VOBA-1610 file (N, C-alpha, C; in pm, whole numbers, padded with zeros to 5 digits, always signed):
BEGIN
Met+08874+09882+09256Met+08766+09847+09345Met+08661+09959+09337Pro+08536+09926+09318Pro+08435+10030+09303Pro+08402+10104+09434Gln+08424+10040+09548Gln+08398+10106+09677Gln+08522+10181+09722Pro+08503+10298+09785Pro+08618+10369+09839Pro+08674+10295+09961Thr+08806+10300+09976Thr+08870+10238+10092Thr+08910+10346+10192Ile+08900+10313+10320Ile+08930+10408+10428Ile+09034+10344+10519Ala+09139+10419+10549Ala+09242+10372+10642Ala+09233+10454+10770Ala+09215+10387+10883Ala+09216+10450+11014Ala+09354+10426+11075Ile+09427+10535+11101Ile+09566+10523+11146Ile+09576+10580+11287Asn+09622+10496+11379Asn+09634+10538+11518Asn+09771+10495+11568Gly+09858+10589+11597Gly+09992+10556+11645Gly+10094+10563+11532Gly+10189+10472+11533Gly+10295+10474+11434Gly+10253+10409+11304Cys+10297+10466+11193Cys+10268+10413+11061Cys+10398+10417+10983Ala+10462+10301+10967Ala+10594+10298+10904Ala+10601+10184+10803Asp+10689+10201+10706Asp+10725+10101+10607Asp+10604+10045+10532Ser+10576+09916+10544Ser+10468+09856+10464Ser+10331+09906+10509Ala+10314+09941+10636Ala+10188+09999+10681Ala+10165+10135+10615Leu+10273+10209+10594Leu+10263+10337+10524Leu+10219+10315+10380Ser+10267+10210+10317Ser+10226+10178+10179Ser+10077+10144+10172Ile+10029+10068+10269Ile+09888+10032+10272Ile+09802+10155+10296Ala+09844+10243+10388Ala+09769+10366+10415Ala+09769+10458+10293Ala+09880+10463+10221Ala+09888+10549+10102Ala+09800+10497+09990Ala+09774+10367+09987Ala+09692+10309+09882Ala+09542+10331+09906Ala+09504+10370+10027Ala+09362+10393+10057Ala+09314+10523+09994Asp+09185+10531+09969Asp+09127+10652+09913Asp+09117+10765+10016Phe+09082+10728+10139Phe+09071+10825+10248Phe+09153+10775+10365Arg+09221+10867+10434Arg+09299+10833+10551Arg+09254+10920+10668Ile+09224+10857+10780Ile+09187+10929+10901Ile+09294+10896+11004Ala+09366+10998+11050Ala+09476+10977+11143Ala+09449+11050+11274Ser+09495+10990+11385Ser+09481+11055+11515Ser+09591+11160+11531Asp+09581+11238+11636Asp+09681+11342+11663Asp+09817+11282+11698Ser+09818+11158+11745Ser+09945+11097+11785Ser+10010+11014+11673Thr+09954+11019+11553Thr+10008+10940+11442Thr+10141+10996+11395Val+10236+10906+11372Val+10367+10943+11319Val+10392+10860+11194Phe+10416+10927+11081Phe+10448+10858+10956Phe+10600+10854+10941Asn+10653+10736+10904Asn+10797+10721+10897Asn+10833+10615+10794Thr+10941+10638+10722Thr+10999+10533+10638Thr+11132+10496+10701Asp+11143+10373+10741Asp+11261+10327+10814Asp+11352+10239+10727Phe+11327+10237+10597Phe+11406+10151+10509Phe+11555+10187+10508Pro+11594+10315+10500Pro+11738+10344+10498Pro+11809+10301+10627Thr+11743+10312+10741Thr+11805+10273+10867Thr+11823+10122+10874Ala+11732+10048+10811Ala+11740+09902+10811Ala+11831+09852+10700Gly+11879+09942+10616Gly+11968+09901+10507Gly+11896+09844+10387Leu+11767+09874+10373Leu+11690+09824+10260Leu+11676+09931+10152Pro+11663+09891+10026Pro+11661+09987+09916Pro+11522+10040+09883Gly+11465+10122+09963Gly+11338+10186+09929Gly+11217+10112+09978Asp+11105+10130+09911Asp+10977+10083+09958Asp+10940+09945+09906Leu+11028+09877+09837Leu+11003+09743+09786Leu+10875+09734+09705Ala+10851+09835+09620Ala+10736+09843+09527Ala+10602+09856+09597Gly+10598+09914+09716Gly+10471+09934+09785Gly+10387+10042+09724Ile+10450+10155+09691Ile+10378+10264+09626Ile+10449+10304+09501
//
């Protein structure tokens, strides 16, 4: 994509939302943002090709 993408993250960012945020060119997160991968707790094998 020729235009830069910006992800605004406010609050929790886990699993597929984390993949979408990681794919953005710029990420702006609030002070209360928590990044988490919850796949092992759910019994799933990784990020399912998100990143």
